[in-house]
Each structure stands twice: as C-alpha cells, then as structure tokens.
PLY file of the C-alpha trace (Angstrom):
ply
format ascii 1.0
element vertex 574
property float x
property float y
property float z
element edge 573
property int vertex1
property int vertex2
end_header
-9.71 -14.02 7.97
-11.06 -10.55 7.34
-8.34 -8.02 7.69
-10.14 -5.02 6.31
-9.88 -1.48 7.59
-10.93 -1.20 11.21
-11.93 -4.87 11.47
-10.11 -7.93 12.70
-11.64 -11.34 13.22
-9.06 -14.11 13.49
-5.87 -13.56 15.46
-4.95 -17.23 15.73
-6.06 -20.42 13.99
-5.17 -24.10 14.08
-6.76 -26.32 11.43
-5.68 -29.95 11.59
-6.93 -33.53 11.43
-6.05 -37.02 12.58
-7.15 -40.55 11.73
-5.44 -42.16 14.71
-7.79 -44.65 16.44
-9.29 -43.26 19.63
-8.19 -39.71 18.76
-11.69 -38.27 19.12
-12.00 -39.26 22.77
-8.43 -38.20 23.54
-8.96 -34.82 21.87
-12.21 -34.02 23.70
-10.69 -35.14 27.01
-7.51 -33.03 26.46
-9.57 -29.92 25.67
-11.81 -30.27 28.71
-8.86 -30.99 31.02
-7.11 -27.85 29.74
-10.22 -25.77 30.36
-10.65 -27.31 33.79
-7.09 -27.08 35.11
-5.61 -24.18 33.13
-8.61 -21.89 32.83
-10.32 -22.59 36.17
-13.61 -24.17 35.08
-14.34 -26.72 37.79
-17.42 -28.02 36.01
-17.87 -28.49 32.28
-21.14 -27.02 30.99
-23.83 -29.30 29.62
-24.66 -28.92 25.91
-26.13 -25.48 25.13
-25.30 -24.26 28.62
-22.90 -21.53 29.80
-20.83 -21.52 33.00
-18.83 -18.73 34.64
-15.65 -19.31 36.65
-14.17 -17.37 39.57
-12.45 -14.91 37.21
-15.77 -14.19 35.47
-14.60 -15.97 32.31
-17.45 -17.68 30.46
-17.54 -21.05 28.72
-20.36 -22.30 26.49
-20.50 -25.87 25.22
-22.38 -27.28 22.23
-22.68 -30.86 21.03
-24.60 -32.16 18.02
-25.10 -35.29 15.94
-25.17 -34.03 12.37
-26.01 -35.45 8.97
-23.81 -38.03 7.27
-22.78 -39.53 10.62
-20.80 -36.48 11.74
-20.53 -35.72 15.47
-19.50 -32.20 16.50
-18.40 -30.37 19.65
-17.79 -26.68 20.21
-16.42 -24.77 23.20
-16.76 -20.98 23.17
-14.45 -19.44 25.77
-14.49 -15.69 26.58
-11.88 -13.93 28.73
-12.33 -10.33 29.82
-9.38 -8.89 31.69
-9.39 -5.96 34.07
-8.22 -2.70 32.49
-4.94 -1.26 33.70
-4.99 2.16 35.40
-3.56 3.98 32.38
-6.00 2.43 29.89
-9.07 4.39 28.79
-12.68 3.29 28.85
-12.61 2.49 25.13
-9.92 -0.19 25.54
-11.34 -3.63 24.79
-9.88 -6.37 26.98
-12.11 -9.17 25.68
-10.57 -12.20 23.97
-12.72 -14.93 22.45
-11.58 -18.47 21.68
-13.63 -21.04 19.82
-12.62 -24.72 19.64
-14.52 -26.99 17.26
-14.06 -30.75 16.93
-15.82 -32.90 14.35
-15.59 -36.62 13.66
-17.12 -38.89 11.02
-15.82 -42.06 12.70
-12.65 -42.13 10.61
-11.24 -38.59 10.53
-11.33 -36.14 13.43
-10.89 -32.43 12.71
-9.85 -29.66 15.09
-10.44 -25.95 14.43
-9.24 -23.41 17.00
-9.86 -19.71 16.45
-8.99 -16.72 18.63
-10.44 -13.25 18.20
-8.04 -10.95 20.08
-8.90 -7.62 21.72
-8.54 -4.43 19.71
-6.61 -1.44 20.97
-6.68 2.21 19.97
-3.48 3.79 18.66
-2.74 7.19 17.15
-3.18 5.72 13.69
-6.42 3.83 14.33
-7.51 0.58 15.95
-5.09 -2.33 15.86
-5.53 -5.96 16.88
-3.31 -7.22 19.63
-0.97 -10.09 18.97
-2.74 -13.37 19.79
-0.34 -15.98 21.10
-0.70 -19.72 20.60
-3.04 -21.13 23.28
-1.66 -23.77 25.61
-4.34 -26.22 24.51
-2.48 -26.72 21.21
0.61 -28.14 22.92
-1.71 -30.29 25.03
-3.38 -31.65 21.89
-0.06 -32.28 20.12
1.05 -34.26 23.16
-2.20 -36.25 23.20
-2.66 -37.13 19.51
-0.88 -37.02 16.16
-2.18 -34.00 14.21
-1.75 -33.50 10.48
-2.13 -30.72 7.94
-3.12 -32.80 4.92
-0.60 -35.64 4.94
1.99 -33.55 6.76
2.56 -34.04 10.48
2.50 -31.07 12.88
5.10 -31.22 15.63
6.08 -29.27 18.72
9.64 -28.61 17.45
11.13 -28.41 13.93
12.01 -31.78 12.39
15.68 -32.05 11.42
16.26 -33.03 7.78
19.71 -34.62 8.08
19.25 -37.82 6.09
17.82 -38.91 2.76
14.60 -40.12 4.42
14.05 -36.98 6.52
14.81 -34.78 3.51
12.22 -36.73 1.51
9.73 -36.08 4.33
10.35 -32.34 3.98
10.11 -32.38 0.17
6.87 -34.38 0.35
5.49 -31.86 2.84
6.16 -28.97 0.44
4.64 -30.95 -2.45
1.59 -31.97 -0.37
-1.40 -30.51 -2.25
-3.81 -31.50 0.53
-2.32 -29.21 3.17
-3.99 -25.92 4.12
-1.19 -24.16 5.99
2.43 -23.36 5.28
5.58 -25.42 5.58
8.18 -23.54 7.60
11.80 -24.33 6.68
15.02 -23.00 8.18
18.70 -23.89 8.10
21.67 -22.83 10.27
23.97 -20.01 9.14
27.46 -20.86 7.99
29.56 -22.21 10.84
26.58 -22.96 13.12
25.05 -26.27 14.18
21.35 -27.22 14.12
21.26 -27.37 17.94
22.77 -23.90 18.32
20.52 -22.47 15.59
17.41 -23.94 17.19
18.39 -22.32 20.47
18.90 -18.99 18.63
15.45 -19.26 17.06
13.68 -20.19 20.29
11.91 -16.83 20.68
11.42 -16.31 16.93
9.67 -19.67 16.50
7.78 -19.52 19.81
4.13 -20.48 19.38
4.41 -21.64 15.77
3.47 -25.17 16.81
0.03 -25.97 15.46
0.38 -23.29 12.78
2.73 -25.02 10.34
4.80 -28.08 9.62
8.29 -26.94 10.72
11.60 -28.32 9.45
15.32 -27.55 9.73
17.64 -28.52 6.89
21.01 -29.73 8.14
23.95 -27.80 6.57
25.21 -30.89 4.75
21.81 -31.33 3.06
21.24 -27.70 2.06
22.78 -28.05 -1.43
20.60 -31.09 -2.11
17.48 -29.21 -1.00
18.35 -26.14 -3.10
19.11 -28.26 -6.17
15.60 -29.67 -5.87
13.91 -26.32 -5.13
15.73 -24.28 -7.77
17.16 -20.74 -7.45
13.82 -18.93 -7.07
12.63 -21.19 -4.23
15.98 -21.90 -2.57
16.86 -21.46 1.10
19.78 -19.25 2.16
21.95 -20.16 5.18
20.60 -18.68 8.41
17.19 -17.83 6.95
13.58 -18.92 7.47
11.26 -19.53 4.54
7.54 -20.32 4.49
6.17 -22.29 1.54
2.49 -21.82 0.75
0.36 -24.68 -0.61
0.65 -25.20 -4.35
4.25 -24.03 -4.77
5.11 -23.95 -8.48
8.83 -24.67 -8.77
8.69 -24.45 -12.56
7.78 -20.75 -12.39
10.61 -18.47 -11.16
8.15 -15.66 -10.36
6.29 -18.00 -7.99
9.27 -17.74 -5.64
8.08 -14.23 -4.68
4.94 -15.74 -3.11
6.91 -17.75 -0.55
8.27 -15.31 2.00
11.81 -15.32 3.32
13.09 -13.97 6.62
16.79 -13.43 5.84
19.61 -14.00 8.28
20.48 -10.32 8.64
17.01 -9.69 10.09
17.28 -12.57 12.56
20.84 -11.70 13.61
20.34 -7.93 13.40
18.71 -5.31 15.59
15.13 -6.51 15.28
13.69 -7.91 18.49
12.93 -11.66 18.36
9.40 -11.06 19.65
8.70 -8.73 16.75
10.00 -11.31 14.27
7.83 -13.87 16.03
4.74 -11.69 15.49
5.64 -11.27 11.81
6.10 -15.00 11.36
3.05 -16.12 13.37
0.78 -13.65 11.68
1.76 -14.85 8.22
1.12 -18.46 9.25
-2.27 -17.57 10.75
-3.28 -15.55 7.69
-2.72 -18.54 5.42
-4.88 -20.80 7.60
-7.53 -18.10 8.04
-8.02 -17.90 4.28
-8.18 -21.68 3.84
-11.40 -23.42 2.85
-12.77 -25.47 5.74
-13.43 -29.20 5.25
-17.07 -30.13 4.73
-17.51 -31.61 8.24
-16.31 -28.37 9.89
-18.45 -26.24 7.56
-21.48 -28.35 8.41
-20.82 -28.02 12.14
-20.17 -24.31 11.90
-23.46 -23.73 10.11
-25.39 -25.65 12.77
-23.65 -23.97 15.72
-24.13 -20.49 14.26
-27.87 -20.79 13.83
-29.89 -18.52 16.02
-31.39 -20.43 18.93
-34.49 -19.15 20.65
-35.60 -19.95 24.17
-39.11 -21.45 24.31
-41.71 -18.79 25.15
-43.15 -18.53 28.62
-46.48 -20.30 29.08
-49.36 -18.17 27.81
-52.87 -18.58 29.17
-55.16 -19.21 26.21
-58.78 -18.26 26.85
-60.34 -20.22 23.99
-59.61 -22.69 21.23
-59.69 -20.00 18.53
-56.80 -18.12 20.17
-54.79 -21.31 20.54
-55.34 -22.23 16.90
-54.35 -18.74 15.73
-51.21 -18.79 17.87
-50.18 -22.22 16.57
-50.64 -21.01 13.01
-48.49 -17.93 13.73
-45.76 -20.12 15.25
-45.88 -22.41 12.20
-45.48 -19.45 9.84
-42.61 -18.05 11.91
-40.82 -21.42 11.88
-41.22 -21.60 8.10
-39.76 -18.11 7.77
-36.87 -19.07 10.05
-36.16 -22.22 8.02
-36.31 -20.21 4.80
-33.93 -17.66 6.32
-31.53 -20.42 7.37
-31.55 -21.88 3.86
-30.89 -18.47 2.31
-28.11 -17.84 4.82
-26.53 -21.19 3.95
-26.64 -20.36 0.24
-25.13 -16.93 0.88
-22.33 -18.49 2.96
-21.54 -20.86 0.09
-21.43 -17.90 -2.31
-19.15 -16.00 0.07
-16.81 -19.00 0.32
-16.62 -19.28 -3.46
-16.05 -15.53 -3.77
-13.28 -15.62 -1.15
-11.64 -18.55 -2.93
-11.77 -16.66 -6.22
-10.42 -13.55 -4.52
-7.43 -15.48 -3.13
-6.66 -16.79 -6.60
-6.99 -13.31 -8.10
-4.71 -11.83 -5.42
-2.06 -14.49 -6.10
-2.32 -13.91 -9.86
-2.15 -10.15 -9.31
0.96 -10.56 -7.17
2.76 -12.39 -9.97
1.41 -10.02 -12.61
2.57 -6.95 -10.66
6.06 -8.39 -10.33
6.09 -9.31 -14.02
4.93 -5.80 -15.05
7.63 -4.23 -12.87
10.21 -6.54 -14.44
9.04 -5.55 -17.92
9.17 -1.87 -16.95
12.79 -2.36 -15.88
13.59 -4.05 -19.18
11.85 -1.26 -21.09
13.80 1.37 -19.15
17.00 -0.48 -20.00
16.06 -0.55 -23.70
15.42 3.20 -23.61
18.77 3.70 -21.86
20.55 1.56 -24.46
18.82 3.52 -27.21
19.95 6.83 -25.69
23.49 5.48 -25.38
23.54 4.42 -29.03
22.20 7.82 -30.07
24.99 9.54 -28.11
27.62 7.33 -29.76
26.15 8.02 -33.18
26.06 11.72 -32.33
29.79 11.65 -31.54
30.59 9.86 -34.82
28.44 12.03 -37.11
29.69 15.26 -38.62
26.18 16.68 -39.07
24.86 16.64 -35.49
21.87 18.90 -36.01
19.38 16.00 -36.14
20.32 14.65 -32.73
19.03 15.72 -29.33
20.90 15.59 -26.06
20.10 12.47 -24.02
19.88 11.83 -20.31
22.63 9.63 -18.86
21.95 5.96 -18.19
20.97 5.48 -14.55
21.16 2.18 -12.68
18.43 1.97 -10.03
18.94 0.29 -6.64
17.43 -3.16 -6.25
14.07 -3.32 -4.51
14.04 -4.44 -0.85
12.20 -7.66 0.05
10.43 -6.46 3.22
9.11 -3.23 4.69
11.71 -3.53 7.45
14.47 -3.53 4.84
12.72 -0.66 3.03
12.85 1.50 6.17
16.53 0.63 6.63
17.36 1.60 3.04
15.13 4.61 2.50
18.14 6.81 3.22
19.66 5.60 -0.08
17.16 7.78 -1.96
18.40 11.40 -1.81
15.23 13.03 -3.15
13.12 11.63 -0.29
13.05 12.73 3.35
11.65 10.03 5.62
9.86 11.40 8.70
7.52 8.50 9.45
7.26 6.19 12.43
9.10 2.99 11.41
7.01 0.81 13.73
3.85 1.34 11.69
5.72 0.61 8.47
7.51 -2.52 9.62
4.21 -3.80 11.05
3.09 -4.31 7.44
5.48 -7.27 7.27
2.98 -9.08 9.52
0.40 -9.13 6.69
1.42 -12.01 4.47
-1.26 -11.26 1.85
0.60 -8.08 0.89
3.46 -10.05 -0.59
6.66 -8.88 -2.22
4.84 -6.89 -4.90
3.56 -4.28 -2.42
7.06 -3.72 -1.02
8.28 -3.37 -4.59
5.46 -0.93 -5.40
6.31 1.21 -2.36
9.97 1.27 -3.37
9.02 2.32 -6.90
6.91 5.17 -5.49
9.97 6.40 -3.58
12.15 6.12 -6.69
9.54 8.11 -8.63
9.69 10.86 -6.01
13.46 10.84 -6.36
13.27 11.06 -10.17
10.90 14.01 -9.80
13.32 15.80 -7.44
16.19 15.19 -9.86
14.17 16.56 -12.79
13.38 19.70 -10.80
17.02 20.12 -9.81
18.18 19.71 -13.42
15.58 22.19 -14.63
14.02 19.68 -17.06
10.67 19.80 -15.23
9.18 22.93 -13.66
5.82 21.82 -12.22
4.85 20.00 -9.02
4.80 16.31 -8.17
1.12 15.87 -8.98
1.73 17.16 -12.51
4.82 14.94 -12.79
2.68 11.87 -12.07
-0.17 12.89 -14.38
1.95 14.03 -17.35
4.45 11.22 -17.78
4.50 11.57 -21.55
5.79 15.16 -21.34
8.92 14.46 -19.29
9.65 10.81 -20.15
11.49 10.14 -16.88
11.10 7.31 -14.39
7.45 7.21 -13.21
5.81 4.17 -11.58
2.82 5.64 -9.72
-0.42 4.46 -11.31
-2.74 6.18 -8.83
-2.19 9.20 -6.62
-4.75 11.08 -4.49
-3.94 14.75 -4.03
-6.45 15.30 -1.21
-8.78 13.63 1.28
-12.55 13.89 1.53
-14.23 16.77 3.34
-15.24 14.31 6.06
-11.60 13.58 6.81
-10.48 17.21 6.65
-13.25 18.38 8.98
-12.79 15.61 11.56
-10.23 16.50 14.25
-9.32 12.88 15.04
-8.74 12.09 11.37
-6.73 15.27 10.84
-4.57 14.38 13.85
-3.87 10.95 12.34
-2.60 12.67 9.21
-0.42 15.18 11.07
3.21 14.05 11.06
6.56 15.26 12.37
8.66 17.34 9.97
11.89 19.38 10.31
11.54 22.98 11.57
12.73 24.36 8.22
9.62 22.82 6.63
7.26 24.03 9.35
8.39 25.87 12.50
5.80 23.93 14.55
7.61 20.67 13.73
4.38 19.17 12.37
2.57 19.12 9.06
-0.84 17.76 8.04
-0.60 15.70 4.86
-3.58 14.71 2.72
-1.80 13.64 -0.48
-1.31 9.89 -0.53
-0.60 6.86 -2.70
-2.68 3.65 -2.26
-0.22 0.75 -1.95
-2.85 -2.02 -1.79
-6.61 -2.13 -1.40
-8.72 -4.82 0.26
-5.82 -6.72 1.81
-3.24 -6.25 4.53
-5.21 -3.35 6.09
-5.01 -1.49 2.74
-1.71 0.37 3.38
-1.18 3.97 2.27
1.81 6.29 1.84
1.29 9.95 2.85
3.62 12.61 1.50
4.13 16.33 0.93
5.93 17.89 -2.03
8.38 20.25 -0.31
10.84 20.64 -3.19
10.50 24.44 -3.12
11.70 24.36 0.52
14.31 21.61 0.71
14.42 20.07 -2.80
12.90 16.83 -1.50
9.60 15.01 -1.06
8.71 14.34 2.58
7.23 10.97 3.54
5.10 11.33 6.68
3.61 7.87 6.92
3.75 4.39 5.40
1.37 2.03 7.13
-2.13 0.61 7.50
-5.12 2.55 6.20
-6.00 5.47 8.46
-9.53 6.17 9.63
-11.88 7.76 7.13
-15.59 8.14 6.44
-16.03 4.37 6.13
-14.44 3.58 9.50
-15.75 6.50 11.52
0 1
1 2
2 3
3 4
4 5
5 6
6 7
7 8
8 9
9 10
10 11
11 12
12 13
13 14
14 15
15 16
16 17
17 18
18 19
19 20
20 21
21 22
22 23
23 24
24 25
25 26
26 27
27 28
28 29
29 30
30 31
31 32
32 33
33 34
34 35
35 36
36 37
37 38
38 39
39 40
40 41
41 42
42 43
43 44
44 45
45 46
46 47
47 48
48 49
49 50
50 51
51 52
52 53
53 54
54 55
55 56
56 57
57 58
58 59
59 60
60 61
61 62
62 63
63 64
64 65
65 66
66 67
67 68
68 69
69 70
70 71
71 72
72 73
73 74
74 75
75 76
76 77
77 78
78 79
79 80
80 81
81 82
82 83
83 84
84 85
85 86
86 87
87 88
88 89
89 90
90 91
91 92
92 93
93 94
94 95
95 96
96 97
97 98
98 99
99 100
100 101
101 102
102 103
103 104
104 105
105 106
106 107
107 108
108 109
109 110
110 111
111 112
112 113
113 114
114 115
115 116
116 117
117 118
118 119
119 120
120 121
121 122
122 123
123 124
124 125
125 126
126 127
127 128
128 129
129 130
130 131
131 132
132 133
133 134
134 135
135 136
136 137
137 138
138 139
139 140
140 141
141 142
142 143
143 144
144 145
145 146
146 147
147 148
148 149
149 150
150 151
151 152
152 153
153 154
154 155
155 156
156 157
157 158
158 159
159 160
160 161
161 162
162 163
163 164
164 165
165 166
166 167
167 168
168 169
169 170
170 171
171 172
172 173
173 174
174 175
175 176
176 177
177 178
178 179
179 180
180 181
181 182
182 183
183 184
184 185
185 186
186 187
187 188
188 189
189 190
190 191
191 192
192 193
193 194
194 195
195 196
196 197
197 198
198 199
199 200
200 201
201 202
202 203
203 204
204 205
205 206
206 207
207 208
208 209
209 210
210 211
211 212
212 213
213 214
214 215
215 216
216 217
217 218
218 219
219 220
220 221
221 222
222 223
223 224
224 225
225 226
226 227
227 228
228 229
229 230
230 231
231 232
232 233
233 234
234 235
235 236
236 237
237 238
238 239
239 240
240 241
241 242
242 243
243 244
244 245
245 246
246 247
247 248
248 249
249 250
250 251
251 252
252 253
253 254
254 255
255 256
256 257
257 258
258 259
259 260
260 261
261 262
262 263
263 264
264 265
265 266
266 267
267 268
268 269
269 270
270 271
271 272
272 273
273 274
274 275
275 276
276 277
277 278
278 279
279 280
280 281
281 282
282 283
283 284
284 285
285 286
286 287
287 288
288 289
289 290
290 291
291 292
292 293
293 294
294 295
295 296
296 297
297 298
298 299
299 300
300 301
301 302
302 303
303 304
304 305
305 306
306 307
307 308
308 309
309 310
310 311
311 312
312 313
313 314
314 315
315 316
316 317
317 318
318 319
319 320
320 321
321 322
322 323
323 324
324 325
325 326
326 327
327 328
328 329
329 330
330 331
331 332
332 333
333 334
334 335
335 336
336 337
337 338
338 339
339 340
340 341
341 342
342 343
343 344
344 345
345 346
346 347
347 348
348 349
349 350
350 351
351 352
352 353
353 354
354 355
355 356
356 357
357 358
358 359
359 360
360 361
361 362
362 363
363 364
364 365
365 366
366 367
367 368
368 369
369 370
370 371
371 372
372 373
373 374
374 375
375 376
376 377
377 378
378 379
379 380
380 381
381 382
382 383
383 384
384 385
385 386
386 387
387 388
388 389
389 390
390 391
391 392
392 393
393 394
394 395
395 396
396 397
397 398
398 399
399 400
400 401
401 402
402 403
403 404
404 405
405 406
406 407
407 408
408 409
409 410
410 411
411 412
412 413
413 414
414 415
415 416
416 417
417 418
418 419
419 420
420 421
421 422
422 423
423 424
424 425
425 426
426 427
427 428
428 429
429 430
430 431
431 432
432 433
433 434
434 435
435 436
436 437
437 438
438 439
439 440
440 441
441 442
442 443
443 444
444 445
445 446
446 447
447 448
448 449
449 450
450 451
451 452
452 453
453 454
454 455
455 456
456 457
457 458
458 459
459 460
460 461
461 462
462 463
463 464
464 465
465 466
466 467
467 468
468 469
469 470
470 471
471 472
472 473
473 474
474 475
475 476
476 477
477 478
478 479
479 480
480 481
481 482
482 483
483 484
484 485
485 486
486 487
487 488
488 489
489 490
490 491
491 492
492 493
493 494
494 495
495 496
496 497
497 498
498 499
499 500
500 501
501 502
502 503
503 504
504 505
505 506
506 507
507 508
508 509
509 510
510 511
511 512
512 513
513 514
514 515
515 516
516 517
517 518
518 519
519 520
520 521
521 522
522 523
523 524
524 525
525 526
526 527
527 528
528 529
529 530
530 531
531 532
532 533
533 534
534 535
535 536
536 537
537 538
538 539
539 540
540 541
541 542
542 543
543 544
544 545
545 546
546 547
547 548
548 549
549 550
550 551
551 552
552 553
553 554
554 555
555 556
556 557
557 558
558 559
559 560
560 561
561 562
562 563
563 564
564 565
565 566
566 567
567 568
568 569
569 570
570 571
571 572
572 573
C-alpha cells in the first residue's frame, strides 16, 4: 500500500488461502456468481475480453496457465457512479476492484484489492473509505479461508474454553500469517452476546481482513497472564496483534494498537471507529509480501499486451523481410524490458520489506528514546532537588544557584483522538484546529504510538516555552527556544522545526488557503491567520502528518495550533 502524499492505491485488501479439496472450482464459481447476480453482468467475459453491463460498469477477465503448474484467474471490475448535483467536475467517482485467484493444485490463493475514489477537501485530496465487498462474505460461505494457519470467519470466535483459548493463542503466535489478529473482550458486567451486539457497527466489514476473536470474561485473566502486561487486553477494549509479536519485549506492546473502552462507549461514532479499525487491518495486509504464486500471476497480468497490427500490403519480399526483422527486434526489446521490469519489481519488494522493518525498529527506538529522555529529566529534577536541600543545610550559600521546581508531566495519550480530547490540559497551547483531520490520523496504523507521543511532546515543549516566557527566564521567540536548548535547559523535545514554507507554497493561493486557519479575534480581527511554521511529525508514512502553529505569546501568552493532520499540498503534489 502506498500512502504517500496525494496518492492512494489500496483501500481494501483480502489475502487468504485454502487447501480444501475442490476449493478452486468453488471459489471461481462464487466470484462469477457474485459478479453476475450482484453486479449485473449477465455474461462473463472470455479471457482477455471486456464486457459492459447496463450501468456502464466494466469487467475484464484474464486466465493463464503459468510456470510451475500454477493456474491463475483475474477479474478487473470498474464502477463509475454518477456525480451528485453538488459535486464538482473534479470529483472522481471511479472505484476499481481486482480479484486474483491462483492455484498450484494443492493451495488456492485469493487476493482482492480495491482502489477507492479520491475526493477533494479543503486540506487536499483524501481517499474515500472502501467498505468490504460482498464477494468476501460469499467466499467465506463457500470455502474455508486461512491467513497462514489461522482461519478467517464471518463473526468473532468466542474463546470460552481451554481449547478455544489455545486456538486464539496459536493464532497470535502464527508466524505464517500476513494480517492481524483482532481480539476483544466484554467490559465488566457485560456478556459476550451483548458485547458482540454493541460492536456490530464497529466490527462491520472486518471479515476477510483479520482473524477475529472474543475472550470470554472468565478467560481474560488466563489470556493476560500469557500475554504479559505490555500485550494484555483490558475489559471492553479491542486490540490488534501484528504478525511477529514479541511478548518478551515490553516496548513491542506499543506496536499492537488498542482501541480502549472509553472510545467505544464514548462520543465517537461507531462508523468512524469502524473506519479506523478497518484501515489499520487493510494497511497491514497492503504491506505484506505476496506469495510467489500471486507474484507470478501479477507479473504476467500486468504485462503490456498489444493488439496484432492490421494487415499491411507488402509490395515485395525485401519489404516483408525488413518488417519481420523490425518486429523481431521490437519483440527482443519488449522481452528485455519485461525482464528489467521484473528485476526492478523484486528490488522494490525487497526495499519495501526493509522499509517496514526499519519503520518498526524506528517506532521502538523512538519510544525508547522518549523513555530515556523522561528518565534523564527525572535525574535532573532529582539533582536540582538535592542541590536545594544542600543549599538549605549549608551556611555558605554563595556557591549555589536557584533551581527550577520539579515538574511532573502528564502522561502521553495513546491515540490522536485522545490527544484532541486532552489538549486542553496544556495551558500554554491554544488549539484552533479541526479535530476531524487530526483524529483521521488514527486510521493510519503505520504511524503507531510513537507519532502520537511525538505530537504530545511538541505540545509540551510549546507549553514549557510559554512558561519560560511568563517566568522571564527566556526572552526570545519559540524558534530560538527550539534552536538554543543548551542556553535555557528547559523541556525541549522538538528535533526539527520549519519556520517557513517554500516560495511555491506562499505564492499559490490554493496552498495558502490550506494553511489559513481559524483564530480568536484578539489574535487577528479577521478571525483567520495564515501559518507557515510547522513541525514534521512523520515522513514517508501515514500521509506524512504535520503540525502548523503560530507563536502568539506576545498577544495571548500562548502558542496557537492551527492544524494537526495529513501533509498539505506543496510543490511536490501540485
């Protein structure tokens, strides 16, 4: 899945396999019946042919016998909906779905991808939420599908016995799976049946995306004893366990996201929570390495096919010979190009695999560095406290300097939604942003807990700056505070800060408008202010979120936050 600025490729993915006898025929039949009866294609296209139905939807079918005894099918289905009256001409209503089936006679693989339409918002183009296609439920009814050795089901499996709990634990330990294991448990005083009914909208469409389980209340202590404190499950929560969970490493627990009970039972709409959950499940599958049979089929189906040329009247043998030689040379060039493309694809796959490993390592390292910073701050605080005590006990106090009081910082939130809810706890910061664009970041699972923590630390740094100005211990602006940490020695966790944008951004009206945010009248009588200063929160993942701010301490003794969200348009996306 490429989730870079201004680009979105995969909005939904199912990647599963089965070794059940006769599954290949059942799977192909279920797909074609779904296309015929649910999508209105009366006739299935022949291989390499395209048909159009009454709604002007198109369906292309491909079928190949590949090397190593692999047989492959692909259906490419394109829907283009009519624009609504209020939608502009630039609104894209096209959705593309690609279903690939491969079989080597023993194992049958299914890969379903959806590329959703993009829509324009004030803060740039955003992909629409892609729901789970109905064909997935049809396939789960027709055959047993597995992620690795873990079965995919239509509803969560209840772990209420020793055997069913072992099934769940084996699913989490399954190193062959590509997707996540989704685990939930009822809140205190609730039953599994009632909790499943409560989660109906939250879990809608997660079938085919993950192996889902519900731990019965009487088995929760057993599960948590096995998982350990860092990977435990709280009552009334949902947790998603990535492949390769390391239960021996407490920091690894930060990689496996939790949706706490207060979010599920609070003010957040279930459909929003559903988008957050589904997107994280899709992102994990979208970054997974495809099995060799699917990679082989994908390479064959993606090759450029050319229609045979129209008959050409050749006047003499010399012209015919020359034309045949030209065709031979062109075919050699095409084959060479295909080979180079295959090699490049392999390099890209290896690079993406390495990148995923680096991102995971960076996530843990960022959390570890933040933890060490906290410990270092505590050591400095203890040192200042000891110096004050020694100062009070010493008759000759001339060699001692006054020390700042020990300050206990609030614990970092776990999600951007919680961050928005708690931003009012920080007095030196005035939040003026649109919460929808900030909480949307929870839908990008590759951001992880470290980016939320980093954002929180940026806000705490702004607050420390405002306090230093108020106390008179620092007289310059916020940019100088960030760049001259050694001179003030106060809390400072911003490694990179951009004071301005490029000339391209500042001279482009659309880009300036994206960076113009609401502010109180005392800051600007117009009620708006254009902000160019920003802090990069992450780069190359999760739509590269940014935090835009303005140092308004001279006006209201605070730092205004105008925006926390996905990367805004710039020279690269224009």
